[in-house]
C-alpha positions, 0 to 999 in steps of 0.5 A, a space after each residue: 500500500 505505502 512504500 517509501 524508498 530513500 526519502 529525504 527531507 530537510 528544512 532551513 531554520 534560520 540559516 541552518 539546514 535541519 534534516 527532518 528525514 534521513 534516508 527513510 525506506 519503509 513499506 506498510 501493507 494494506 490494513 496494517 495498524 502502525 504507530 510512529 513514536 519518538 521524541 519531539 523533533 525526531 521527524 514523526 510529523 514530517 513522516 506523517 505529512 509525507 505519507 499524507 501528501 502534505 509535504 514533498 520529499 527532497 529526494 527519494 520515491 513514494 509509492 501509494 497503491 503502486 502509484 508514484 505520487 511524489 511526482 504528481 502536481 499539486 492538483 493531482 496530489 489533492 485528488 489522491 488525498 481526497 479519494 484515498 487518505 483521511 486525516 485526524 488531528 489533535 486539535 480537531 480542525 472543525 469548521 466553527 460555523 458549521 454543525 457536526 453534520 455539515 462538518 462531516 458532509 463537507 468532503 462529500 460536497 467538495 467531491 460533488 457527491 449527490 445530495 441524497 447520497 450525502 445525507 444517507 452517508 452522513 446519517 449513517 456515520 452520525 448513528 455509528 459514532 453516537 452523534 445523531 442527537 448532536 447533528 445540529 450542534 456546532 463544535 463549540 457546543 460539543 465536548 472534546 470527545 464528541 468533536 474528535 468523533 465528528 473529526 473521525 467521521 469527516 475523515 472517513 466519510 470518503 471511505 479512504 484506504 489510509 487514515 492518518 492520525 496525529 496525536 488523536 488523543 492529545 487533547 482528551 482525558 484518558 477515558 475519552 482517549 480510550 473511546 476514540 482509540 476504540 473507534 479508530 481501531 475498529 476501522 482497521 477491522 474494515 481493512 483501513 490502514 491506520 497510521 498514528 503519531 503519538 507521544 503516549 507509549 500506552 497508545 503506541 503500544 496498542 498498534 500491531 507495529 511500532 516505528 520509533 523515530 530518532 533524529 530523522 531516522 527509523 531507530 526501530 521497527 517492531 511488530 507485535 507477536 
């Protein structure tokens, strides 16, 4: 599903070059559940952004479902993101003026999906995530757990093959965080490839496979027995 070959990425901070990714080669199969851990500045989010086509490598190859996506133009990459990749973030990134249902529906509108099908798919996800009675509430009227459930519903409404989660429990208490993780892990049972970045080892150790980043390199790659 995901193959990185000798990927490198550097940034300039002040007048100093900083290597964020150093010669990363990585293969993640369809349906895998992978966590990416490591200290701040180790390259975790840069790697996730690269996989999510939010950034481009300076060198190396990125294949997604066999397609070399690193060479696509911005419009083509945006289409791949829309059709194949979902994102869940620590700070939810919901549109404040839209209701929960409208936030979930937004990707379908942008993709030009028929209104009747949009309503059906939104209603199904609202029910699946226990949000039916919150459909008309704006984000400010929702709890943190409810906002993250709306964000997950929005991320999965296009039925992506890959779901990327960056510190998805970072703004939640531990009990709510466990509920959110159960939702995300349930998606892997449907064949979704789940890749999450976390500082929380209890969360990271739940994954079938743990990658540890140090100084822009893969320090370890461990699979659960």
